[in-house]
PALUM-64464 format. One line per field, with one value per residue (C-alpha): residue number from 1; x, y negated, z negated. Coordinates in nm, 2 decimals. Layout:
<recs>
num: NUM; ...
X: X; ...
Y: Y; ...
Z: Z; ...
</recs>
This chain:
<recs>
num: 1; 2; 3; 4; 5; 6; 7; 8; 9; 10; 11; 12; 13; 14; 15; 16; 17; 18; 19; 20; 21; 22; 23; 24; 25; 26; 27; 28; 29; 30; 31; 32; 33; 34; 35; 36; 37; 38; 39; 40; 41; 42; 43; 44; 45; 46; 47; 48; 49; 50; 51; 52; 53; 54; 55; 56; 57; 58; 59; 60; 61; 62; 63; 64; 65; 66; 67; 68; 69; 70; 71; 72; 73; 74; 75; 76; 77; 78; 79; 80; 81; 82; 83; 84; 85; 86; 87; 88; 89; 90; 91; 92; 93; 94; 95; 96; 97; 98; 99; 100; 101; 102; 103; 104; 105; 106
X: 0.00; 0.13; 0.03; 0.08; -0.06; -0.12; -0.31; -0.13; 0.20; 0.07; -0.08; 0.23; 0.45; 0.23; 0.18; 0.56; 0.68; 0.39; 0.45; 0.40; 0.70; 0.55; 0.63; 0.42; 0.33; 0.31; 0.26; -0.02; -0.27; -0.60; -0.92; -0.91; -0.53; -0.40; -0.61; -0.38; -0.43; -0.42; -0.32; -0.34; -0.19; -0.22; -0.06; -0.33; -0.08; -0.21; -0.57; -0.77; -1.13; -1.12; -1.23; -0.96; -0.96; -1.09; -0.89; -1.09; -1.01; -1.20; -1.18; -1.35; -1.34; -1.40; -1.47; -1.48; -1.65; -1.89; -2.16; -2.16; -2.49; -2.63; -2.88; -2.91; -2.81; -2.43; -2.36; -2.22; -2.24; -2.02; -2.13; -1.93; -2.02; -2.30; -2.10; -1.88; -2.17; -2.12; -1.75; -1.46; -1.28; -1.29; -1.04; -1.27; -1.57; -1.37; -1.23; -1.58; -1.70; -1.42; -1.48; -1.86; -1.80; -1.55; -1.78; -2.07; -1.85; -1.70
Y: 0.00; -0.35; -0.67; -1.00; -1.35; -1.40; -1.17; -1.32; -1.20; -0.84; -0.84; -0.98; -0.73; -0.43; -0.54; -0.58; -0.27; -0.03; 0.01; -0.18; -0.26; -0.13; -0.44; -0.52; -0.88; -0.88; -1.26; -1.34; -1.59; -1.74; -1.62; -1.88; -1.91; -1.75; -1.44; -1.14; -0.92; -0.54; -0.34; 0.03; 0.22; 0.59; 0.78; 0.99; 1.16; 1.25; 1.17; 1.40; 1.50; 1.79; 1.75; 1.65; 1.62; 1.28; 1.02; 0.90; 0.59; 0.48; 0.13; 0.04; -0.16; 0.01; -0.15; 0.03; -0.08; -0.19; -0.38; -0.57; -0.65; -0.74; -0.50; -0.68; -1.04; -1.08; -0.71; -0.64; -0.29; -0.18; 0.07; 0.26; 0.36; 0.61; 0.85; 0.93; 1.13; 1.37; 1.34; 1.34; 1.05; 0.80; 1.01; 1.32; 1.11; 0.97; 1.32; 1.47; 1.18; 1.24; 1.61; 1.56; 1.30; 1.52; 1.82; 1.62; 1.48; 1.82
Z: 0.00; 0.08; -0.09; 0.07; 0.01; 0.38; 0.61; 0.91; 0.79; 0.75; 1.09; 1.26; 1.08; 1.17; 1.53; 1.57; 1.39; 1.36; 0.99; 0.66; 0.44; 0.11; -0.09; -0.39; -0.48; -0.86; -0.89; -1.14; -1.01; -1.10; -0.95; -0.67; -0.64; -0.33; -0.27; -0.21; 0.10; 0.08; 0.39; 0.44; 0.73; 0.81; 1.10; 1.26; 1.49; 1.83; 1.87; 2.10; 2.17; 1.93; 1.57; 1.32; 0.94; 0.83; 0.64; 0.34; 0.13; -0.17; -0.31; -0.63; -0.95; -1.29; -1.62; -1.95; -2.16; -1.90; -2.09; -2.42; -2.59; -2.93; -3.07; -3.40; -3.48; -3.47; -3.41; -3.06; -2.90; -2.62; -2.35; -2.10; -1.74; -1.71; -1.49; -1.79; -1.93; -1.63; -1.55; -1.80; -1.64; -1.36; -1.17; -1.19; -1.07; -0.77; -0.69; -0.68; -0.46; -0.21; -0.20; -0.15; 0.12; 0.31; 0.29; 0.45; 0.72; 0.83
</recs>
């Protein structure tokens, strides 16, 4: 994964070389201060008319605890994501999602 602050620099680099340089931009910034750009590249090899294995990316944002609310005056309760009642971790939930998606697409 490559992080840049400028989508033009990523496009120019990829168009010229066919690869990304795998450099991480670790600069902390405010919510409106120079949005970073994320680029993914995957070599599909030779593309032909026959069926090939899919390439699946998942992108998401996870918060835990997810919700804070007051059930009595001045007492806050924290609640996690509902999927944790079925899956032991966020990783397991995403893994199951990818397996299910791949099975449907095959």
